[in-house]
C-alpha positions in Angstrom: 0.0 0.0 0.0 2.7 2.6 0.8 4.5 1.6 -2.5 1.3 2.4 -4.5 0.9 5.8 -2.8 4.6 6.6 -3.5 4.1 5.7 -7.2 1.0 7.8 -7.4 2.8 10.8 -5.8 5.7 10.5 -8.3 3.2 10.3 -11.3 1.5 13.5 -10.0 4.8 15.4 -9.7 5.9 14.2 -13.2 2.6 15.4 -14.7 3.0 18.8 -13.0 6.6 19.2 -14.4 5.4 18.3 -17.9 2.7 21.0 -17.7 5.1 23.7 -16.4 7.6 23.0 -19.1 11.3 22.5 -18.9 13.0 23.6 -15.7 15.9 26.1 -15.8 19.0 24.9 -14.2 19.9 26.7 -11.0 16.3 28.1 -10.5 14.3 27.6 -7.3 12.0 25.1 -9.0 14.9 23.2 -10.5 16.6 23.0 -7.1 13.4 21.9 -5.5 12.8 19.3 -8.1 16.3 18.0 -7.6 15.6 17.9 -3.9 18.1 20.6 -3.1 17.1 23.8 -1.3 18.9 27.1 -2.1 21.4 28.3 0.4 19.7 29.9 3.5 16.2 28.8 2.5 14.2 26.3 4.6 11.4 24.0 3.6 8.9 26.4 5.4 10.1 29.3 3.2 9.7 27.2 0.0 6.2 26.2 1.1 5.2 29.8 1.9 6.5 31.1 -1.4 4.7 28.4 -3.3 1.4 29.4 -1.7 1.8 33.2 -2.7 0.4 34.1 -6.1 3.0 35.3 -8.6 1.1 38.5 -9.2 1.2 39.3 -5.5 4.9 38.6 -5.4 5.5 40.9 -8.3 3.3 43.7 -6.8 5.2 43.4 -3.5 8.5 43.7 -5.3 7.4 46.8 -7.1 5.8 48.2 -3.9 8.9 48.2 -1.7 11.0 49.7 -4.5 8.4 52.5 -5.1 8.4 53.1 -1.3 12.2 53.5 -1.3 12.1 55.9 -4.3 9.3 57.9 -2.7 11.2 58.2 0.5 14.3 59.5 -1.4 12.2 62.0 -3.3 10.5 63.2 -0.1 13.9 63.6 1.6 15.3 65.6 -1.4 12.3 67.9 -1.4 12.4 68.3 2.4 16.1 69.4 2.2 15.2 71.8 -0.7 12.3 73.2 1.4 14.6 73.6 4.4 17.1 75.6 2.3 14.7 77.0 -0.2 16.5 80.4 -0.4 19.6 78.6 -1.7 17.5 76.4 -4.1 15.7 79.5 -5.5 19.0 81.4 -5.8 20.6 78.6 -7.8 17.5 78.3 -10.0 17.6 82.1 -10.7 21.3 81.8 -11.4 20.7 79.1 -14.0 17.9 81.3 -15.6 20.3 84.2 -15.8 23.0 82.0 -17.3 20.6 80.6 -19.9 19.6 84.1 -20.9 23.1 85.7 -20.9 25.2 82.8 -22.2 24.6 83.6 -25.9 25.5 87.3 -25.4 28.6 86.4 -23.3 29.8 83.9 -25.9 29.4 86.5 -28.6 31.3 89.2 -26.6 34.0 86.7 -25.7 35.0 86.4 -29.4 36.3 90.0 -29.2 37.2 90.6 -25.6 38.4 88.5 -22.7 35.8 86.3 -21.2 35.8 87.8 -17.7 35.2 91.2 -19.3 32.5 89.8 -21.4 30.7 88.4 -18.3 31.0 91.7 -16.6 29.6 93.6 -19.6 26.7 91.2 -20.0 25.7 91.3 -16.3 26.0 95.1 -16.0 23.9 95.6 -19.2 21.2 93.3 -18.0 21.0 94.9 -14.6 20.9 98.4 -16.2 18.0 97.2 -18.4 16.0 95.7 -15.4 16.6 98.8 -13.3 15.6 101.1 -16.2 12.3 99.2 -16.6 11.6 99.4 -12.9 12.4 103.1 -12.8 10.0 103.7 -15.8 7.2 101.8 -13.9 7.8 103.8 -10.7 7.8 107.1 -12.6 4.6 106.2 -14.4 2.9 105.3 -11.1 4.1 108.5 -9.4 3.1 110.7 -12.4 -0.5 109.2 -12.4 -1.0 108.9 -8.7 -3.1 112.1 -8.2 -5.2 111.4 -11.3 -5.6 107.7 -10.3 -6.9 108.6 -6.8 -9.5 110.9 -8.4 -10.4 108.4 -11.1 -10.7 105.5 -8.6 -12.9 107.5 -6.3 -15.2 108.3 -9.2 -15.0 104.8 -10.4 -16.1 103.4 -7.0 -19.1 105.7 -7.0 -19.9 104.7 -10.5 -19.8 101.0 -9.5 -22.1 101.7 -6.5 -24.6 103.4 -8.7 -24.4 100.6 -11.2 -25.1 98.0 -8.5 -28.1 100.0 -7.2 -29.7 99.9 -10.7 -31.4 96.9 -12.3 -30.8 94.0 -12.5 -28.8 94.0 -9.3 -30.8 96.5 -7.2 -28.4 96.4 -4.2 -29.6 98.4 -1.2 -27.4 101.5 -0.9 -27.4 101.1 2.9 -25.7 97.7 2.4 -22.9 99.3 0.4 -22.5 101.9 3.1 -22.3 99.2 5.8 -19.6 97.4 3.8 -17.5 100.6 3.6 -17.9 101.2 7.3 -17.1 97.6 8.1 -13.9 97.8 6.1 -12.9 101.0 8.1 -13.6 99.4 11.4 -11.7 96.2 10.4 -8.6 98.3 9.4 -8.8 100.3 12.7 -9.2 97.2 14.9 -6.4 95.2 13.1 -3.9 98.1 12.9 -1.3 96.3 15.0 -1.6 93.2 13.0 -1.1 95.1 9.8 1.9 96.9 11.2 3.5 93.6 12.2 2.7 92.2 8.8 4.4 95.2 7.2 7.5 94.7 9.4 7.6 91.0 8.5 7.3 92.1 4.9 10.5 94.2 5.4 12.2 91.1 6.7 11.0 89.2 3.6 12.5 92.0 1.5 15.9 91.4 3.1 15.6 87.7 2.2 14.6 88.5 -1.3 17.6 90.8 -1.8 19.9 88.2 -0.3 18.6 85.6 -2.7 19.0 87.9 -5.7 22.6 88.7 -4.6 23.4 85.0 -4.3 21.8 84.3 -7.7 23.9 87.0 -9.3 27.0 85.6 -7.6 26.2 82.1 -9.0 25.5 83.5 -12.5 29.0 85.0 -12.6 30.7 81.7 -12.1 28.3 79.8 -14.3 28.9 82.2 -17.2 32.6 82.3 -16.6 33.6 78.7 -16.0 30.4 76.5 -16.3 32.1 74.1 -18.7 35.0 73.4 -16.3 32.7 73.0 -13.3 30.6 70.4 -15.2 33.7 68.5 -16.4 35.1 68.4 -12.9 31.8 67.0 -11.6 31.7 64.3 -14.2 35.4 63.4 -13.4 34.4 62.6 -9.8 31.9 59.9 -10.9 32.7 56.3 -11.5 33.8 55.6 -15.1 30.7 53.4 -15.7 28.4 56.3 -14.9 30.1 59.2 -16.6 28.5 58.6 -20.0 25.0 58.4 -18.7 25.4 61.5 -16.5 27.0 63.4 -19.4 24.2 62.6 -21.7 21.6 63.4 -19.1 23.2 66.7 -18.2 23.4 67.8 -21.9 19.8 66.9 -22.4 18.7 68.7 -19.2 20.6 71.9 -20.0 19.4 72.0 -23.6 15.7 71.6 -22.5 16.1 74.1 -19.7 17.7 76.7 -22.0 15.1 76.2 -24.6 12.3 76.5 -22.1 13.8 79.7 -20.6 14.3 81.4 -24.0 10.8 80.4 -25.1 8.9 81.4 -21.9 10.7 84.8 -21.9 9.8 85.4 -25.5 6.1 84.4 -24.9 6.0 86.6 -21.8 7.5 89.6 -23.6 5.0 89.2 -26.5 2.1 89.0 -24.1 3.3 92.1 -22.2 3.7 94.1 -25.4 0.2 93.2 -26.6 -1.4 93.9 -23.3 0.4 97.2 -22.8 -0.6 98.4 -26.3 -4.2 97.3 -25.9 -4.6 99.0 -22.4 -3.0 102.2 -23.6 -5.3 102.3 -26.6 -8.3 101.7 -24.4 -7.2 104.5 -22.1 -6.8 102.3 -19.0 -4.5 103.9 -16.4 -1.3 102.1 -15.3 -0.9 100.5 -18.7 2.9 100.1 -18.2 2.7 98.5 -14.7 -0.1 96.2 -15.8 2.0 95.1 -18.8 4.9 94.4 -16.5 2.6 92.4 -14.3 1.5 90.4 -17.4 5.2 89.7 -18.2 5.9 88.2 -14.8 2.6 86.4 -14.6 3.2 84.7 -18.0 6.0 82.6 -16.3 3.2 80.6 -14.7 1.7 78.7 -17.7 -2.1 78.5 -18.3 -3.2 80.6 -15.2 -0.7 83.4 -14.9 -1.9 85.6 -17.8 -5.6 85.3 -17.0 -4.9 86.4 -13.4 -2.9 89.4 -14.5 -5.6 90.4 -17.1 -8.2 90.0 -14.4 -6.4 92.6 -12.3 -6.3 94.8 -15.4 -10.1 94.3 -15.9 -10.7 95.5 -12.3 -8.6 98.6 -12.8 -10.5 99.3 -16.1 -13.9 98.8 -14.3 -13.0 101.3 -11.6 -11.4 103.9 -13.9 -13.2 103.5 -17.2 -16.5 101.7 -16.6 -18.0 98.4 -17.4 -17.7 98.7 -21.2 -13.9 99.0 -21.2 -13.7 96.3 -18.5 -15.7 94.0 -20.8 -13.3 94.7 -23.6 -10.4 93.8 -21.3 -12.1 90.5 -20.4 -12.5 89.8 -24.1 -8.8 90.5 -24.3 -8.2 87.7 -21.8 -9.8 85.2 -24.1 -7.8 86.5 -27.2 -4.5 86.5 -25.4 -5.1 83.0 -24.0 -5.9 81.6 -27.4 -2.9 83.3 -29.0 -0.6 82.0 -26.3 -2.0 78.5 -26.3 -2.4 77.9 -30.1 0.3 80.1 -31.7 3.1 81.2 -29.3 3.7 78.0 -27.4 3.6 75.6 -30.3 5.7 78.0 -32.5 8.3 79.0 -29.9 8.6 76.2 -27.4 7.6 73.0 -29.3 11.3 72.2 -30.2 12.4 72.3 -26.6 9.4 71.2 -24.6 6.7 68.7 -25.5 4.3 68.2 -22.7 0.6 67.6 -22.8 -1.5 70.5 -21.6 -3.0 68.2 -18.9 0.6 67.5 -17.6 1.3 71.2 -17.6 -1.8 72.0 -15.6 -1.2 69.2 -13.1 2.4 70.3 -12.7 1.5 74.0 -12.1 -1.2 73.1 -9.6 1.0 70.5 -7.8 3.9 73.0 -7.6 1.6 75.7 -6.3 0.3 73.4 -3.6 3.8 72.3 -2.6 5.7 75.6 -2.7 3.3 78.4 -3.5 4.1 80.8 -6.4 7.7 79.7 -6.6 6.5 76.1 -7.0 4.1 77.1 -9.8 6.9 78.8 -11.6 9.5 76.0 -11.4 7.2 73.0 -11.8 6.9 73.0 -15.6 10.7 73.4 -16.3 11.5 70.7 -13.8 9.0 68.2 -15.3 10.3 69.1 -18.8 13.9 68.5 -17.8 13.0 65.2 -16.2 11.2 64.0 -19.3 14.1 65.1 -21.5 16.6 63.2 -19.4 14.4 60.1 -19.5 14.2 60.3 -23.3 17.9 60.9 -23.7 18.8 57.9 -21.4 16.3 55.8 -23.3 18.0 56.7 -26.6 21.4 55.9 -25.1 20.2 52.5 -23.9 18.9 51.7 -27.4 22.3 52.8 -28.9 24.0 50.5 -26.5 21.8 47.6 -27.5 22.6 48.4 -31.2 26.4 48.3 -30.5 26.0 45.0 -28.7 24.3 43.5 -31.7 26.9 45.1 -34.1 30.3 45.2 -32.4 31.9 46.8 -35.4 29.7 49.8 -35.3 31.5 53.1 -34.4 30.4 55.0 -31.3 27.8 57.6 -32.0 28.7 61.3 -31.6 28.4 62.4 -28.1 28.5 58.9 -26.6 32.3 58.9 -25.8 34.1 61.0 -23.2 31.9 63.6 -21.5 32.3 67.1 -23.0 29.7 68.3 -20.4 26.7 70.5 -21.1 28.9 73.5 -20.3 25.9 75.4 -18.8 25.0 76.7 -22.2 26.8 74.4 -24.6 24.4 73.1 -27.3 24.7 69.3 -27.4 23.1 69.1 -30.9 19.8 67.8 -32.0 18.4 64.6 -30.6 19.2 64.9 -26.9 16.2 65.8 -24.8 13.9 65.9 -27.9 10.9 63.8 -28.1 11.6 61.2 -30.7 8.0 60.9 -31.7 5.9 57.8 -32.2 7.6 54.8 -33.7 11.1 55.8 -32.8 13.0 54.8 -29.7 
């Protein structure tokens, strides 16, 4: 009887092995079939593993890896949040380097590079200070007229709300005005402390700008050598991948910076001309507001034009305000369907939904600064992913054809140079059907 049960058990095992197919030598199944357990594994471990579904084992393997990656990302962002002034200063330094590097390279052909860096930085600072001085002079020159126009505009809005179809009670508007006055009087100490904290914030902003300027000087002067030194500190097996990723990241960041500045300048010029033609006061400051707001994709320009519409409503009435609101729609369509595809498609290819989610996520995580830096960060990460993927496929092609020469740019790292153009292909979306 025991002999028959042993024979039946052997037949069942042989049938199972025939259904599963050939057993790979050295695998767990092969070792178990040979009656040998892997080193350090007990019979209980083999029994437990055999009872766990393969899909669950795969999900668990991915889960703990994702947890580790998530912990690392959280730690990185926690450190950046702790030292956000330094992170913002480095980011602004890279933006300034991306904008001034072409001018510096052009000047360096005729004069020494340190002098070229000095001329480029001083000229850019003079331009920025000149624009700010123009805005300040415009506001100071129109201040008296603005106070009178805004007072008349508020009275006009009150009369407009009292008429059909709103029919707001005049006493309600008077109560609102008196409540605002009482609120300001009762919270005067809070407002003063807020103003003093704002002065402290101003010191932080000036310190960050000074550090960004200091970083830009060294990035413009010796960015190539800094990048090459960094790559030389890496293991030889990682230098090629880091070099390719760095060139792709810098190319995408430079293209995005040039494109967004061009889009913002175009929007500011259009808005300034339109507001000046409509007779809206503060046309130059509102155009400057539109320029800075355009650095936040999708939502920045509508917010700036909404402020312009409020100013137009108070100073010029509802008709001009309605025209400014229509201008919001026109500028949005022009930016989304003409400027972005024409100017930035060669450097950044992100779906509008990805852009919207990036802006909202950045705003939730780090406020206005997060909304500004979210899209370039996502664009750079996507570009690096595409470049490393192309490098991986090149490596597979060389393995299949050992006689093939190395592709340009896949040898020793020349470094992105903080402004060096790596040539087409790196960081660019290869499109469907291509690796």
